[in-house]
Structure formats: C-alpha cells, structure tokens
C-alpha positions in Angstrom: 0.0 0.0 0.0 1.3 3.4 -0.9 0.7 6.5 1.2 0.6 9.8 -0.6 2.8 12.5 1.0 1.1 15.6 2.3 3.6 18.2 1.2 4.7 20.0 -1.9 2.7 22.3 -4.2 1.1 19.3 -6.0 -0.3 18.0 -2.8 -2.1 21.1 -1.5 0.7 22.9 0.3 0.0 26.2 -1.6 -3.7 26.0 -0.6 -2.8 25.5 3.1 -0.4 28.4 2.9 -3.1 30.6 1.5 -5.5 29.6 4.2 -2.9 30.5 6.9 -2.2 27.0 8.0 1.5 27.3 6.9 3.7 30.4 7.1 4.4 32.3 3.9 7.6 31.3 2.2 10.0 34.1 1.2 10.8 34.3 -2.5 14.2 35.9 -2.3 17.2 34.1 -0.8 18.1 37.3 1.2 14.7 37.4 2.7 15.0 33.7 3.6 18.3 34.4 5.3 16.8 37.3 7.3 13.9 35.1 8.3 16.2 32.3 9.4 18.3 34.7 11.5 15.2 36.2 13.2 14.0 32.7 14.0 17.4 31.8 15.4 17.5 34.9 17.6 14.0 34.2 18.9 15.1 30.6 19.8 18.4 31.6 21.5 17.5 35.1 22.8 16.6 33.9 26.3 19.9 32.0 26.9 22.3 33.6 29.3 25.9 32.2 29.4 26.0 33.0 33.1 23.2 30.6 33.8 25.4 27.7 32.8 27.5 27.9 36.0 27.3 25.1 38.5 26.6 25.7 42.2 26.9 23.2 45.0 25.9 24.9 48.2 26.4 22.8 51.3 29.1 20.5 49.8 32.7 20.5 50.9 35.4 21.5 48.4 37.8 18.6 47.9 40.6 21.0 47.1 40.6 23.4 50.0 38.3 21.7 52.5 36.0 24.6 52.9 32.2 24.7 52.6 30.9 25.8 49.2 28.3 28.5 49.7 25.3 29.4 47.5 27.0 32.4 45.9 30.2 30.5 44.8 30.7 28.9 41.5 31.7 25.2 41.6 32.5 22.4 39.3 32.3 18.6 39.6 35.4 16.6 38.9 35.5 13.3 37.1 35.6 11.5 40.4 32.3 13.1 41.4 33.7 15.5 44.0 32.8 19.2 44.0 35.5 21.9 44.1 35.3 25.7 44.0 35.8 27.2 40.6 38.3 29.5 42.4 39.0 28.5 46.0 38.7 31.4 48.4 41.9 32.6 50.1 
C-alpha cells in the first residue's frame, strides 16, 4: 500500500499556505536568510551564558576543604567530588 505524502505544491501545500495553516515562504534568498536569523534569535534570545554555571551549596570543596556557599561557582570533577571554581583565600 502506498501513502501519498502531504507536502509540496502538487499536494495542496500552496492551498494550506493561502489559508494561513502554513507560514508564507519568502521568494528571495536574502529574505529567507533574514527570516532564518530572526528565527534563530528568537530561539536563542533567552539564553544567558552566566546561567550555565554550576553551584553546589552545602558541599565541601575537595581541594581546599571549605564549605561551598550558594554564591560561589563550583564544578564537579570526574571522580564526582565538588570543588570551588576559584578557591577562596
């Protein structure tokens, strides 16, 4: 049994685009690139590189032996132990 694909102009894609079910497709390559960039900015606009920092409040730093507080950045070593990103003096 063969299933007819539901995409392409010969399968009603243009009709669905006219009805608003599909977004309009830019004709020009430059317009397409601008649309792609705008879409990418919307998808990644809410990311903040600072949010990628690890915190381990309440754990003991295996390097200096001090308690890691909530405001200190930390990282986990391969052996699973937490250490300060920069140990306090």
